[in-house]
PDB file with SEQRES, HELIX, SHEET and CRYST1 records, atoms N, CA, C and O in Angstrom:
SEQRES   1 A   85  MET THR ALA ALA ARG MET ALA GLY ASP LEU LEU PHE ASP          
SEQRES   2 A   85  VAL HIS ILE LYS ASP VAL THR SER ALA SER ALA ALA GLY          
SEQRES   3 A   85  GLU PRO VAL GLU ILE GLY ARG GLY VAL ILE ASP ILE PRO          
SEQRES   4 A   85  GLY PHE LEU ARG THR LEU VAL ASP LEU ASN TYR ALA GLY          
SEQRES   5 A   85  THR ALA ALA PHE GLU TYR GLU LYS ASP GLY LYS ASP PRO          
SEQRES   6 A   85  LEU SER GLY LEU ALA GLU SER VAL GLY TYR VAL ARG GLU          
SEQRES   7 A   85  VAL LEU ALA GLU LEU THR ARG                                  
HELIX    1 AA1 THR A    2  ALA A    7  1                                   6    
HELIX    2 AA2 GLY A    8  LEU A   10  5                                   3    
HELIX    3 AA3 ILE A   38  ASP A   47  1                                  10    
HELIX    4 AA4 LEU A   66  LEU A   83  1                                  18    
SHEET    1 AA1 2 ASP A  13  ILE A  16  0                                        
SHEET    2 AA1 2 THR A  53  PHE A  56  1                                        
CRYST1    1.000    1.000    1.000  90.00  90.00  90.00 P 1           1          
ATOM      1  N   MET A   1       2.971 -49.559  48.195  1.00  0.00           N  
ATOM      2  CA  MET A   1       2.366 -50.807  47.728  1.00  0.00           C  
ATOM      3  C   MET A   1       1.827 -51.591  48.946  1.00  0.00           C  
ATOM      4  O   MET A   1       0.756 -52.191  48.856  1.00  0.00           O  
ATOM      5  N   THR A   2       2.513 -51.594  50.020  1.00  0.00           N  
ATOM      6  CA  THR A   2       2.069 -52.251  51.214  1.00  0.00           C  
ATOM      7  C   THR A   2       0.732 -51.654  51.706  1.00  0.00           C  
ATOM      8  O   THR A   2      -0.213 -52.374  52.030  1.00  0.00           O  
ATOM      9  N   ALA A   3       0.694 -50.310  51.747  1.00  0.00           N  
ATOM     10  CA  ALA A   3      -0.538 -49.644  52.207  1.00  0.00           C  
ATOM     11  C   ALA A   3      -1.683 -49.929  51.244  1.00  0.00           C  
ATOM     12  O   ALA A   3      -2.820 -50.084  51.689  1.00  0.00           O  
ATOM     13  N   ALA A   4      -1.423 -50.005  49.933  1.00  0.00           N  
ATOM     14  CA  ALA A   4      -2.499 -50.303  49.012  1.00  0.00           C  
ATOM     15  C   ALA A   4      -3.019 -51.720  49.265  1.00  0.00           C  
ATOM     16  O   ALA A   4      -4.228 -51.947  49.291  1.00  0.00           O  
ATOM     17  N   ARG A   5      -2.099 -52.668  49.450  1.00  0.00           N  
ATOM     18  CA  ARG A   5      -2.495 -54.060  49.770  1.00  0.00           C  
ATOM     19  C   ARG A   5      -3.336 -54.094  51.021  1.00  0.00           C  
ATOM     20  O   ARG A   5      -4.378 -54.749  51.054  1.00  0.00           O  
ATOM     21  N   MET A   6      -2.894 -53.386  52.066  1.00  0.00           N  
ATOM     22  CA  MET A   6      -3.575 -53.386  53.313  1.00  0.00           C  
ATOM     23  C   MET A   6      -4.997 -52.805  53.215  1.00  0.00           C  
ATOM     24  O   MET A   6      -5.926 -53.243  53.894  1.00  0.00           O  
ATOM     25  N   ALA A   7      -5.116 -51.805  52.341  1.00  0.00           N  
ATOM     26  CA  ALA A   7      -6.455 -51.177  52.156  1.00  0.00           C  
ATOM     27  C   ALA A   7      -7.424 -52.125  51.373  1.00  0.00           C  
ATOM     28  O   ALA A   7      -8.630 -52.171  51.616  1.00  0.00           O  
ATOM     29  N   GLY A   8      -6.840 -52.829  50.476  1.00  0.00           N  
ATOM     30  CA  GLY A   8      -7.604 -53.808  49.651  1.00  0.00           C  
ATOM     31  C   GLY A   8      -8.844 -53.228  49.034  1.00  0.00           C  
ATOM     32  O   GLY A   8      -8.762 -52.302  48.228  1.00  0.00           O  
ATOM     33  N   ASP A   9     -10.010 -53.764  49.403  1.00  0.00           N  
ATOM     34  CA  ASP A   9     -11.260 -53.329  48.862  1.00  0.00           C  
ATOM     35  C   ASP A   9     -11.707 -51.969  49.324  1.00  0.00           C  
ATOM     36  O   ASP A   9     -12.713 -51.448  48.843  1.00  0.00           O  
ATOM     37  N   LEU A  10     -10.977 -51.385  50.248  1.00  0.00           N  
ATOM     38  CA  LEU A  10     -11.333 -50.064  50.754  1.00  0.00           C  
ATOM     39  C   LEU A  10     -10.560 -48.991  49.973  1.00  0.00           C  
ATOM     40  O   LEU A  10     -10.712 -47.806  50.273  1.00  0.00           O  
ATOM     41  N   LEU A  11      -9.763 -49.352  49.013  1.00  0.00           N  
ATOM     42  CA  LEU A  11      -8.974 -48.476  48.169  1.00  0.00           C  
ATOM     43  C   LEU A  11      -9.891 -47.977  47.006  1.00  0.00           C  
ATOM     44  O   LEU A  11     -10.290 -48.766  46.150  1.00  0.00           O  
ATOM     45  N   PHE A  12     -10.199 -46.720  46.994  1.00  0.00           N  
ATOM     46  CA  PHE A  12     -11.085 -46.147  45.971  1.00  0.00           C  
ATOM     47  C   PHE A  12     -10.446 -45.087  45.109  1.00  0.00           C  
ATOM     48  O   PHE A  12     -10.938 -44.811  44.015  1.00  0.00           O  
ATOM     49  N   ASP A  13      -9.340 -44.470  45.575  1.00  0.00           N  
ATOM     50  CA  ASP A  13      -8.822 -43.366  44.837  1.00  0.00           C  
ATOM     51  C   ASP A  13      -7.293 -43.314  45.107  1.00  0.00           C  
ATOM     52  O   ASP A  13      -6.852 -43.350  46.256  1.00  0.00           O  
ATOM     53  N   VAL A  14      -6.492 -43.228  44.000  1.00  0.00           N  
ATOM     54  CA  VAL A  14      -5.076 -43.120  44.152  1.00  0.00           C  
ATOM     55  C   VAL A  14      -4.551 -41.977  43.280  1.00  0.00           C  
ATOM     56  O   VAL A  14      -5.115 -41.690  42.225  1.00  0.00           O  
ATOM     57  N   HIS A  15      -3.516 -41.353  43.703  1.00  0.00           N  
ATOM     58  CA  HIS A  15      -2.830 -40.341  42.915  1.00  0.00           C  
ATOM     59  C   HIS A  15      -1.421 -40.849  42.638  1.00  0.00           C  
ATOM     60  O   HIS A  15      -0.710 -41.334  43.518  1.00  0.00           O  
ATOM     61  N   ILE A  16      -1.054 -40.707  41.345  1.00  0.00           N  
ATOM     62  CA  ILE A  16       0.230 -41.253  40.908  1.00  0.00           C  
ATOM     63  C   ILE A  16       1.138 -40.124  40.519  1.00  0.00           C  
ATOM     64  O   ILE A  16       0.765 -39.237  39.751  1.00  0.00           O  
ATOM     65  N   LYS A  17       2.357 -40.164  41.067  1.00  0.00           N  
ATOM     66  CA  LYS A  17       3.344 -39.164  40.733  1.00  0.00           C  
ATOM     67  C   LYS A  17       4.734 -39.769  40.842  1.00  0.00           C  
ATOM     68  O   LYS A  17       4.879 -40.895  41.319  1.00  0.00           O  
ATOM     69  N   ASP A  18       5.735 -39.057  40.418  1.00  0.00           N  
ATOM     70  CA  ASP A  18       7.116 -39.563  40.561  1.00  0.00           C  
ATOM     71  C   ASP A  18       7.962 -38.343  40.989  1.00  0.00           C  
ATOM     72  O   ASP A  18       7.641 -37.198  40.671  1.00  0.00           O  
ATOM     73  N   VAL A  19       9.060 -38.635  41.725  1.00  0.00           N  
ATOM     74  CA  VAL A  19       9.914 -37.619  42.234  1.00  0.00           C  
ATOM     75  C   VAL A  19      11.385 -38.020  42.124  1.00  0.00           C  
ATOM     76  O   VAL A  19      11.677 -39.205  41.959  1.00  0.00           O  
ATOM     77  N   THR A  20      12.299 -37.089  42.209  1.00  0.00           N  
ATOM     78  CA  THR A  20      13.725 -37.358  42.089  1.00  0.00           C  
ATOM     79  C   THR A  20      14.324 -38.043  43.303  1.00  0.00           C  
ATOM     80  O   THR A  20      15.366 -38.693  43.207  1.00  0.00           O  
ATOM     81  N   SER A  21      13.660 -37.897  44.452  1.00  0.00           N  
ATOM     82  CA  SER A  21      14.121 -38.453  45.725  1.00  0.00           C  
ATOM     83  C   SER A  21      13.007 -38.702  46.655  1.00  0.00           C  
ATOM     84  O   SER A  21      12.057 -37.920  46.699  1.00  0.00           O  
ATOM     85  N   ALA A  22      13.074 -39.776  47.419  1.00  0.00           N  
ATOM     86  CA  ALA A  22      11.980 -40.094  48.315  1.00  0.00           C  
ATOM     87  C   ALA A  22      12.267 -39.305  49.633  1.00  0.00           C  
ATOM     88  O   ALA A  22      12.420 -39.903  50.698  1.00  0.00           O  
ATOM     89  N   SER A  23      12.330 -38.029  49.537  1.00  0.00           N  
ATOM     90  CA  SER A  23      12.560 -37.125  50.666  1.00  0.00           C  
ATOM     91  C   SER A  23      11.891 -35.767  50.392  1.00  0.00           C  
ATOM     92  O   SER A  23      11.410 -35.520  49.286  1.00  0.00           O  
ATOM     93  N   ALA A  24      11.866 -34.921  51.375  1.00  0.00           N  
ATOM     94  CA  ALA A  24      11.325 -33.579  51.150  1.00  0.00           C  
ATOM     95  C   ALA A  24      12.056 -32.787  50.098  1.00  0.00           C  
ATOM     96  O   ALA A  24      11.510 -31.806  49.595  1.00  0.00           O  
ATOM     97  N   ALA A  25      13.255 -33.164  49.745  1.00  0.00           N  
ATOM     98  CA  ALA A  25      14.019 -32.503  48.717  1.00  0.00           C  
ATOM     99  C   ALA A  25      13.670 -32.991  47.360  1.00  0.00           C  
ATOM    100  O   ALA A  25      14.120 -32.398  46.380  1.00  0.00           O  
ATOM    101  N   GLY A  26      12.857 -34.090  47.220  1.00  0.00           N  
ATOM    102  CA  GLY A  26      12.536 -34.685  45.931  1.00  0.00           C  
ATOM    103  C   GLY A  26      11.711 -33.667  45.064  1.00  0.00           C  
ATOM    104  O   GLY A  26      10.754 -33.042  45.520  1.00  0.00           O  
ATOM    105  N   GLU A  27      12.141 -33.562  43.848  1.00  0.00           N  
ATOM    106  CA  GLU A  27      11.459 -32.732  42.867  1.00  0.00           C  
ATOM    107  C   GLU A  27      10.533 -33.554  41.968  1.00  0.00           C  
ATOM    108  O   GLU A  27      10.848 -34.700  41.647  1.00  0.00           O  
ATOM    109  N   PRO A  28       9.401 -32.986  41.560  1.00  0.00           N  
ATOM    110  CA  PRO A  28       8.506 -33.808  40.657  1.00  0.00           C  
ATOM    111  C   PRO A  28       9.171 -33.984  39.301  1.00  0.00           C  
ATOM    112  O   PRO A  28       9.862 -33.090  38.812  1.00  0.00           O  
ATOM    113  N   VAL A  29       8.959 -35.118  38.717  1.00  0.00           N  
ATOM    114  CA  VAL A  29       9.452 -35.469  37.414  1.00  0.00           C  
ATOM    115  C   VAL A  29       8.389 -36.246  36.688  1.00  0.00           C  
ATOM    116  O   VAL A  29       7.411 -36.661  37.309  1.00  0.00           O  
ATOM    117  N   GLU A  30       8.542 -36.468  35.357  1.00  0.00           N  
ATOM    118  CA  GLU A  30       7.668 -37.255  34.579  1.00  0.00           C  
ATOM    119  C   GLU A  30       7.690 -38.706  35.192  1.00  0.00           C  
ATOM    120  O   GLU A  30       8.734 -39.217  35.599  1.00  0.00           O  
ATOM    121  N   ILE A  31       6.461 -39.337  35.229  1.00  0.00           N  
ATOM    122  CA  ILE A  31       6.368 -40.681  35.810  1.00  0.00           C  
ATOM    123  C   ILE A  31       7.263 -41.601  34.968  1.00  0.00           C  
ATOM    124  O   ILE A  31       7.221 -41.610  33.738  1.00  0.00           O  
ATOM    125  N   GLY A  32       8.079 -42.377  35.707  1.00  0.00           N  
ATOM    126  CA  GLY A  32       8.990 -43.298  35.115  1.00  0.00           C  
ATOM    127  C   GLY A  32      10.406 -42.789  35.114  1.00  0.00           C  
ATOM    128  O   GLY A  32      11.326 -43.569  34.867  1.00  0.00           O  
ATOM    129  N   ARG A  33      10.628 -41.513  35.379  1.00  0.00           N  
ATOM    130  CA  ARG A  33      11.961 -40.950  35.404  1.00  0.00           C  
ATOM    131  C   ARG A  33      12.497 -40.767  36.835  1.00  0.00           C  
ATOM    132  O   ARG A  33      13.647 -40.377  37.035  1.00  0.00           O  
ATOM    133  N   GLY A  34      11.656 -41.053  37.801  1.00  0.00           N  
ATOM    134  CA  GLY A  34      12.052 -40.795  39.215  1.00  0.00           C  
ATOM    135  C   GLY A  34      12.376 -42.091  39.965  1.00  0.00           C  
ATOM    136  O   GLY A  34      12.734 -43.110  39.376  1.00  0.00           O  
ATOM    137  N   VAL A  35      12.233 -42.002  41.294  1.00  0.00           N  
ATOM    138  CA  VAL A  35      12.639 -43.126  42.138  1.00  0.00           C  
ATOM    139  C   VAL A  35      11.450 -43.983  42.604  1.00  0.00           C  
ATOM    140  O   VAL A  35      11.654 -45.035  43.210  1.00  0.00           O  
ATOM    141  N   ILE A  36      10.273 -43.566  42.342  1.00  0.00           N  
ATOM    142  CA  ILE A  36       9.089 -44.381  42.817  1.00  0.00           C  
ATOM    143  C   ILE A  36       9.019 -45.634  41.909  1.00  0.00           C  
ATOM    144  O   ILE A  36       9.224 -45.539  40.699  1.00  0.00           O  
ATOM    145  N   ASP A  37       8.736 -46.772  42.492  1.00  0.00           N  
ATOM    146  CA  ASP A  37       8.558 -48.030  41.833  1.00  0.00           C  
ATOM    147  C   ASP A  37       7.161 -48.093  41.207  1.00  0.00           C  
ATOM    148  O   ASP A  37       6.271 -48.766  41.728  1.00  0.00           O  
ATOM    149  N   ILE A  38       6.981 -47.399  40.106  1.00  0.00           N  
ATOM    150  CA  ILE A  38       5.710 -47.309  39.427  1.00  0.00           C  
ATOM    151  C   ILE A  38       5.269 -48.671  38.898  1.00  0.00           C  
ATOM    152  O   ILE A  38       4.104 -49.021  39.086  1.00  0.00           O  
ATOM    153  N   PRO A  39       6.134 -49.470  38.241  1.00  0.00           N  
ATOM    154  CA  PRO A  39       5.685 -50.740  37.798  1.00  0.00           C  
ATOM    155  C   PRO A  39       5.255 -51.631  39.005  1.00  0.00           C  
ATOM    156  O   PRO A  39       4.266 -52.355  38.891  1.00  0.00           O  
ATOM    157  N   GLY A  40       5.937 -51.595  40.093  1.00  0.00           N  
ATOM    158  CA  GLY A  40       5.514 -52.342  41.277  1.00  0.00           C  
ATOM    159  C   GLY A  40       4.193 -51.918  41.836  1.00  0.00           C  
ATOM    160  O   GLY A  40       3.374 -52.750  42.224  1.00  0.00           O  
ATOM    161  N   PHE A  41       3.968 -50.558  41.882  1.00  0.00           N  
ATOM    162  CA  PHE A  41       2.723 -50.101  42.350  1.00  0.00           C  
ATOM    163  C   PHE A  41       1.524 -50.419  41.397  1.00  0.00           C  
ATOM    164  O   PHE A  41       0.424 -50.742  41.847  1.00  0.00           O  
ATOM    165  N   LEU A  42       1.774 -50.318  40.126  1.00  0.00           N  
ATOM    166  CA  LEU A  42       0.752 -50.667  39.167  1.00  0.00           C  
ATOM    167  C   LEU A  42       0.462 -52.175  39.224  1.00  0.00           C  
ATOM    168  O   LEU A  42      -0.695 -52.568  39.073  1.00  0.00           O  
ATOM    169  N   ARG A  43       1.468 -53.028  39.435  1.00  0.00           N  
ATOM    170  CA  ARG A  43       1.261 -54.470  39.591  1.00  0.00           C  
ATOM    171  C   ARG A  43       0.351 -54.751  40.802  1.00  0.00           C  
ATOM    172  O   ARG A  43      -0.505 -55.635  40.765  1.00  0.00           O  
ATOM    173  N   THR A  44       0.573 -53.936  41.919  1.00  0.00           N  
ATOM    174  CA  THR A  44      -0.283 -54.062  43.047  1.00  0.00           C  
ATOM    175  C   THR A  44      -1.760 -53.765  42.697  1.00  0.00           C  
ATOM    176  O   THR A  44      -2.681 -54.482  43.088  1.00  0.00           O  
ATOM    177  N   LEU A  45      -1.925 -52.664  41.937  1.00  0.00           N  
ATOM    178  CA  LEU A  45      -3.340 -52.314  41.564  1.00  0.00           C  
ATOM    179  C   LEU A  45      -3.935 -53.434  40.689  1.00  0.00           C  
ATOM    180  O   LEU A  45      -5.100 -53.796  40.853  1.00  0.00           O  
ATOM    181  N   VAL A  46      -3.158 -53.961  39.792  1.00  0.00           N  
ATOM    182  CA  VAL A  46      -3.653 -55.053  38.908  1.00  0.00           C  
ATOM    183  C   VAL A  46      -3.993 -56.264  39.791  1.00  0.00           C  
ATOM    184  O   VAL A  46      -5.059 -56.857  39.623  1.00  0.00           O  
ATOM    185  N   ASP A  47      -3.142 -56.630  40.695  1.00  0.00           N  
ATOM    186  CA  ASP A  47      -3.370 -57.772  41.579  1.00  0.00           C  
ATOM    187  C   ASP A  47      -4.604 -57.607  42.417  1.00  0.00           C  
ATOM    188  O   ASP A  47      -5.284 -58.584  42.730  1.00  0.00           O  
ATOM    189  N   LEU A  48      -4.905 -56.364  42.791  1.00  0.00           N  
ATOM    190  CA  LEU A  48      -6.099 -56.104  43.607  1.00  0.00           C  
ATOM    191  C   LEU A  48      -7.366 -55.919  42.795  1.00  0.00           C  
ATOM    192  O   LEU A  48      -8.444 -55.650  43.326  1.00  0.00           O  
ATOM    193  N   ASN A  49      -7.195 -56.075  41.459  1.00  0.00           N  
ATOM    194  CA  ASN A  49      -8.333 -55.800  40.515  1.00  0.00           C  
ATOM    195  C   ASN A  49      -8.917 -54.410  40.818  1.00  0.00           C  
ATOM    196  O   ASN A  49     -10.134 -54.220  40.830  1.00  0.00           O  
ATOM    197  N   TYR A  50      -8.056 -53.491  41.051  1.00  0.00           N  
ATOM    198  CA  TYR A  50      -8.454 -52.132  41.378  1.00  0.00           C  
ATOM    199  C   TYR A  50      -9.323 -51.539  40.236  1.00  0.00           C  
ATOM    200  O   TYR A  50      -8.930 -51.584  39.070  1.00  0.00           O  
ATOM    201  N   ALA A  51     -10.467 -51.003  40.576  1.00  0.00           N  
ATOM    202  CA  ALA A  51     -11.342 -50.382  39.586  1.00  0.00           C  
ATOM    203  C   ALA A  51     -11.699 -48.945  39.955  1.00  0.00           C  
ATOM    204  O   ALA A  51     -12.629 -48.370  39.390  1.00  0.00           O  
ATOM    205  N   GLY A  52     -10.975 -48.375  40.887  1.00  0.00           N  
ATOM    206  CA  GLY A  52     -11.250 -46.985  41.272  1.00  0.00           C  
ATOM    207  C   GLY A  52     -10.530 -45.987  40.419  1.00  0.00           C  
ATOM    208  O   GLY A  52     -10.014 -46.344  39.360  1.00  0.00           O  
ATOM    209  N   THR A  53     -10.476 -44.737  40.844  1.00  0.00           N  
ATOM    210  CA  THR A  53      -9.818 -43.659  40.166  1.00  0.00           C  
ATOM    211  C   THR A  53      -8.287 -43.701  40.387  1.00  0.00           C  
ATOM    212  O   THR A  53      -7.801 -43.924  41.495  1.00  0.00           O  
ATOM    213  N   ALA A  54      -7.578 -43.483  39.312  1.00  0.00           N  
ATOM    214  CA  ALA A  54      -6.090 -43.295  39.429  1.00  0.00           C  
ATOM    215  C   ALA A  54      -5.785 -41.973  38.718  1.00  0.00           C  
ATOM    216  O   ALA A  54      -5.773 -41.898  37.489  1.00  0.00           O  
ATOM    217  N   ALA A  55      -5.540 -40.942  39.517  1.00  0.00           N  
ATOM    218  CA  ALA A  55      -5.293 -39.577  38.999  1.00  0.00           C  
ATOM    219  C   ALA A  55      -3.815 -39.276  38.950  1.00  0.00           C  
ATOM    220  O   ALA A  55      -3.059 -39.638  39.852  1.00  0.00           O  
ATOM    221  N   PHE A  56      -3.410 -38.604  37.879  1.00  0.00           N  
ATOM    222  CA  PHE A  56      -2.011 -38.240  37.736  1.00  0.00           C  
ATOM    223  C   PHE A  56      -1.799 -36.929  38.504  1.00  0.00           C  
ATOM    224  O   PHE A  56      -2.604 -36.002  38.411  1.00  0.00           O  
ATOM    225  N   GLU A  57      -0.709 -36.874  39.258  1.00  0.00           N  
ATOM    226  CA  GLU A  57      -0.232 -35.626  39.869  1.00  0.00           C  
ATOM    227  C   GLU A  57       1.013 -35.200  39.102  1.00  0.00           C  
ATOM    228  O   GLU A  57       2.069 -35.818  39.242  1.00  0.00           O  
ATOM    229  N   TYR A  58       0.902 -34.164  38.304  1.00  0.00           N  
ATOM    230  CA  TYR A  58       2.047 -33.735  37.538  1.00  0.00           C  
ATOM    231  C   TYR A  58       2.291 -32.259  37.897  1.00  0.00           C  
ATOM    232  O   TYR A  58       1.625 -31.357  37.389  1.00  0.00           O  
ATOM    233  N   GLU A  59       3.239 -32.056  38.759  1.00  0.00           N  
ATOM    234  CA  GLU A  59       3.512 -30.655  39.292  1.00  0.00           C  
ATOM    235  C   GLU A  59       4.702 -29.979  38.675  1.00  0.00           C  
ATOM    236  O   GLU A  59       5.039 -28.844  39.014  1.00  0.00           O  
ATOM    237  N   LYS A  60       5.349 -30.699  37.746  1.00  0.00           N  
ATOM    238  CA  LYS A  60       6.509 -30.096  37.024  1.00  0.00           C  
ATOM    239  C   LYS A  60       5.952 -29.279  35.869  1.00  0.00           C  
ATOM    240  O   LYS A  60       4.884 -29.606  35.351  1.00  0.00           O  
ATOM    241  N   ASP A  61       6.614 -28.274  35.471  1.00  0.00           N  
ATOM    242  CA  ASP A  61       6.205 -27.509  34.284  1.00  0.00           C  
ATOM    243  C   ASP A  61       4.750 -27.021  34.435  1.00  0.00           C  
ATOM    244  O   ASP A  61       3.909 -27.296  33.579  1.00  0.00           O  
ATOM    245  N   GLY A  62       4.467 -26.313  35.501  1.00  0.00           N  
ATOM    246  CA  GLY A  62       3.142 -25.877  35.783  1.00  0.00           C  
ATOM    247  C   GLY A  62       2.538 -25.004  34.724  1.00  0.00           C  
ATOM    248  O   GLY A  62       1.322 -25.014  34.532  1.00  0.00           O  
ATOM    249  N   LYS A  63       3.370 -24.236  34.019  1.00  0.00           N  
ATOM    250  CA  LYS A  63       2.821 -23.282  32.966  1.00  0.00           C  
ATOM    251  C   LYS A  63       2.587 -24.040  31.638  1.00  0.00           C  
ATOM    252  O   LYS A  63       1.851 -23.546  30.784  1.00  0.00           O  
ATOM    253  N   ASP A  64       3.181 -25.195  31.454  1.00  0.00           N  
ATOM    254  CA  ASP A  64       3.035 -25.931  30.212  1.00  0.00           C  
ATOM    255  C   ASP A  64       3.246 -27.389  30.457  1.00  0.00           C  
ATOM    256  O   ASP A  64       4.247 -27.973  30.041  1.00  0.00           O  
ATOM    257  N   PRO A  65       2.227 -28.015  31.183  1.00  0.00           N  
ATOM    258  CA  PRO A  65       2.417 -29.403  31.609  1.00  0.00           C  
ATOM    259  C   PRO A  65       2.077 -30.458  30.571  1.00  0.00           C  
ATOM    260  O   PRO A  65       2.319 -31.639  30.821  1.00  0.00           O  
ATOM    261  N   LEU A  66       1.515 -30.086  29.392  1.00  0.00           N  
ATOM    262  CA  LEU A  66       0.978 -31.088  28.491  1.00  0.00           C  
ATOM    263  C   LEU A  66       1.973 -32.126  28.071  1.00  0.00           C  
ATOM    264  O   LEU A  66       1.652 -33.311  28.160  1.00  0.00           O  
ATOM    265  N   SER A  67       3.173 -31.777  27.615  1.00  0.00           N  
ATOM    266  CA  SER A  67       4.123 -32.773  27.088  1.00  0.00           C  
ATOM    267  C   SER A  67       4.583 -33.711  28.236  1.00  0.00           C  
ATOM    268  O   SER A  67       4.666 -34.920  28.017  1.00  0.00           O  
ATOM    269  N   GLY A  68       4.874 -33.210  29.412  1.00  0.00           N  
ATOM    270  CA  GLY A  68       5.316 -34.052  30.498  1.00  0.00           C  
ATOM    271  C   GLY A  68       4.159 -34.976  30.987  1.00  0.00           C  
ATOM    272  O   GLY A  68       4.390 -36.130  31.347  1.00  0.00           O  
ATOM    273  N   LEU A  69       2.972 -34.463  30.991  1.00  0.00           N  
ATOM    274  CA  LEU A  69       1.820 -35.319  31.408  1.00  0.00           C  
ATOM    275  C   LEU A  69       1.550 -36.344  30.351  1.00  0.00           C  
ATOM    276  O   LEU A  69       1.196 -37.477  30.676  1.00  0.00           O  
ATOM    277  N   ALA A  70       1.708 -35.981  29.056  1.00  0.00           N  
ATOM    278  CA  ALA A  70       1.547 -36.997  27.986  1.00  0.00           C  
ATOM    279  C   ALA A  70       2.537 -38.093  28.096  1.00  0.00           C  
ATOM    280  O   ALA A  70       2.210 -39.265  27.906  1.00  0.00           O  
ATOM    281  N   GLU A  71       3.796 -37.714  28.415  1.00  0.00           N  
ATOM    282  CA  GLU A  71       4.845 -38.735  28.608  1.00  0.00           C  
ATOM    283  C   GLU A  71       4.512 -39.656  29.785  1.00  0.00           C  
ATOM    284  O   GLU A  71       4.682 -40.873  29.713  1.00  0.00           O  
ATOM    285  N   SER A  72       4.041 -39.049  30.848  1.00  0.00           N  
ATOM    286  CA  SER A  72       3.630 -39.855  32.007  1.00  0.00           C  
ATOM    287  C   SER A  72       2.544 -40.855  31.770  1.00  0.00           C  
ATOM    288  O   SER A  72       2.604 -42.007  32.199  1.00  0.00           O  
ATOM    289  N   VAL A  73       1.480 -40.342  31.024  1.00  0.00           N  
ATOM    290  CA  VAL A  73       0.369 -41.212  30.670  1.00  0.00           C  
ATOM    291  C   VAL A  73       0.839 -42.358  29.748  1.00  0.00           C  
ATOM    292  O   VAL A  73       0.445 -43.510  29.925  1.00  0.00           O  
ATOM    293  N   GLY A  74       1.666 -42.026  28.787  1.00  0.00           N  
ATOM    294  CA  GLY A  74       2.207 -43.024  27.917  1.00  0.00           C  
ATOM    295  C   GLY A  74       3.004 -44.088  28.618  1.00  0.00           C  
ATOM    296  O   GLY A  74       2.897 -45.271  28.292  1.00  0.00           O  
ATOM    297  N   TYR A  75       3.829 -43.666  29.610  1.00  0.00           N  
ATOM    298  CA  TYR A  75       4.606 -44.646  30.324  1.00  0.00           C  
ATOM    299  C   TYR A  75       3.681 -45.546  31.138  1.00  0.00           C  
ATOM    300  O   TYR A  75       3.869 -46.762  31.154  1.00  0.00           O  
ATOM    301  N   VAL A  76       2.697 -44.975  31.807  1.00  0.00           N  
ATOM    302  CA  VAL A  76       1.814 -45.832  32.619  1.00  0.00           C  
ATOM    303  C   VAL A  76       1.012 -46.785  31.698  1.00  0.00           C  
ATOM    304  O   VAL A  76       0.835 -47.948  32.059  1.00  0.00           O  
ATOM    305  N   ARG A  77       0.551 -46.361  30.594  1.00  0.00           N  
ATOM    306  CA  ARG A  77      -0.164 -47.197  29.629  1.00  0.00           C  
ATOM    307  C   ARG A  77       0.728 -48.340  29.210  1.00  0.00           C  
ATOM    308  O   ARG A  77       0.287 -49.488  29.150  1.00  0.00           O  
ATOM    309  N   GLU A  78       2.012 -48.030  28.912  1.00  0.00           N  
ATOM    310  CA  GLU A  78       2.942 -49.093  28.463  1.00  0.00           C  
ATOM    311  C   GLU A  78       3.159 -50.104  29.547  1.00  0.00           C  
ATOM    312  O   GLU A  78       3.126 -51.301  29.262  1.00  0.00           O  
ATOM    313  N   VAL A  79       3.379 -49.699  30.771  1.00  0.00           N  
ATOM    314  CA  VAL A  79       3.592 -50.593  31.847  1.00  0.00           C  
ATOM    315  C   VAL A  79       2.328 -51.449  32.096  1.00  0.00           C  
ATOM    316  O   VAL A  79       2.428 -52.655  32.319  1.00  0.00           O  
ATOM    317  N   LEU A  80       1.163 -50.825  32.058  1.00  0.00           N  
ATOM    318  CA  LEU A  80      -0.078 -51.595  32.285  1.00  0.00           C  
ATOM    319  C   LEU A  80      -0.312 -52.635  31.165  1.00  0.00           C  
ATOM    320  O   LEU A  80      -0.791 -53.740  31.420  1.00  0.00           O  
ATOM    321  N   ALA A  81       0.032 -52.257  29.935  1.00  0.00           N  
ATOM    322  CA  ALA A  81      -0.104 -53.205  28.836  1.00  0.00           C  
ATOM    323  C   ALA A  81       0.766 -54.358  29.037  1.00  0.00           C  
ATOM    324  O   ALA A  81       0.337 -55.483  28.779  1.00  0.00           O  
ATOM    325  N   GLU A  82       2.014 -54.171  29.499  1.00  0.00           N  
ATOM    326  CA  GLU A  82       2.952 -55.209  29.748  1.00  0.00           C  
ATOM    327  C   GLU A  82       2.473 -56.087  30.909  1.00  0.00           C  
ATOM    328  O   GLU A  82       2.579 -57.311  30.831  1.00  0.00           O  
ATOM    329  N   LEU A  83       1.954 -55.491  31.974  1.00  0.00           N  
ATOM    330  CA  LEU A  83       1.521 -56.228  33.096  1.00  0.00           C  
ATOM    331  C   LEU A  83       0.287 -57.092  32.877  1.00  0.00           C  
ATOM    332  O   LEU A  83       0.085 -58.095  33.562  1.00  0.00           O  
ATOM    333  N   THR A  84      -0.557 -56.677  31.884  1.00  0.00           N  
ATOM    334  CA  THR A  84      -1.813 -57.374  31.688  1.00  0.00           C  
ATOM    335  C   THR A  84      -1.790 -58.268  30.424  1.00  0.00           C  
ATOM    336  O   THR A  84      -2.842 -58.718  29.970  1.00  0.00           O  
ATOM    337  N   ARG A  85      -0.646 -58.513  29.886  1.00  0.00           N  
ATOM    338  CA  ARG A  85      -0.550 -59.421  28.778  1.00  0.00           C  
ATOM    339  C   ARG A  85      -0.641 -60.865  29.195  1.00  0.00           C  
ATOM    340  O   ARG A  85      -0.574 -61.757  28.349  1.00  0.00           O  
TER     341      ARG A  85                                                      
END                                                                             
């Protein structure tokens, strides 16, 4: 969040993912199930009036990612809806 705020208007592209641990041992999980402060990061993007690309990185279930990716997208949409009310 700090880096995004520092970049400000120079921020054009972000990748969103979540992991079980903020370390090299962290495993990918559906967004909202891990340790990353996704609501805080999305709040930062809203505060910056971010209009660039936000791409999902979903590396779990590589052979059948659809349900986990759909859950992640749903979670982000729900958080953004709450933040922008």
